[in-house]
C-alpha positions as CSV (number, residue, x, y, z in Angstrom):
1,X,0.1,0.0,0.1
2,X,1.4,3.4,-1.1
3,X,1.1,6.0,1.7
4,X,2.6,8.9,-0.2
5,X,-0.7,10.6,-0.8
6,X,-1.7,11.1,2.8
7,X,1.8,11.9,3.8
8,X,1.9,14.7,1.0
9,X,-1.5,16.1,2.3
10,X,-0.4,16.0,5.8
11,X,2.8,18.1,4.9
12,X,0.7,20.5,2.8
13,X,-1.7,20.8,5.7
14,X,1.2,21.5,8.1
15,X,2.7,24.1,6.0
16,X,-0.8,25.9,5.6
17,X,-1.2,25.9,9.4
18,X,2.5,27.2,10.0
19,X,2.2,30.0,7.7
20,X,-1.4,30.8,8.7
21,X,-0.3,34.1,10.4
22,X,1.4,35.3,7.2
23,X,-1.5,34.3,5.2
24,X,-4.0,36.2,7.4
25,X,-1.8,39.3,7.4
26,X,-1.7,39.4,3.5
27,X,-5.5,38.8,3.2
28,X,-6.1,41.7,5.5
29,X,-3.5,43.9,3.9
30,X,-1.9,44.3,7.3
31,X,0.4,47.4,7.6
32,X,3.1,45.3,9.3
33,X,2.9,42.2,7.0
34,X,6.6,42.1,6.5
35,X,7.3,42.0,10.2
36,X,4.6,39.2,10.6
37,X,6.1,37.1,7.9
38,X,9.7,37.4,9.6
39,X,8.4,36.4,13.1
40,X,6.4,33.7,11.5
41,X,9.2,32.3,9.5
42,X,12.1,32.5,12.2
43,X,10.0,32.1,15.3
44,X,6.9,30.1,14.3
45,X,8.4,26.9,15.2
46,X,8.2,27.9,18.9
47,X,4.7,27.8,19.7
48,X,4.9,31.3,21.4
49,X,6.4,32.8,18.2
50,X,3.5,31.4,16.2
51,X,0.8,32.8,18.5
52,X,2.6,36.1,18.6
53,X,2.5,36.4,14.8
54,X,-1.0,35.1,14.5
55,X,-2.2,37.7,17.3
56,X,-0.4,40.4,15.5
57,X,-1.8,39.4,12.2
58,X,-5.4,39.8,13.6
59,X,-4.6,43.1,15.3
60,X,-6.5,46.1,14.2
61,X,-3.8,47.7,12.1
62,X,-4.4,46.9,8.5
63,X,-4.5,48.8,5.4
64,X,-7.3,49.6,2.9
């Protein structure tokens, strides 16, 4: 039985969840999306870094 399909889906979903703060920041046209991406990329592997990036992405400061 080949398990490469479910493994691929798992890794794809993992990447989506890992970069969720960056995705949210870009979708909201956040003013600080560059900073959010940097925090997400370099500190997202620590759960606290990921939570900080996500909270920042959902903060009220966004562009029009």
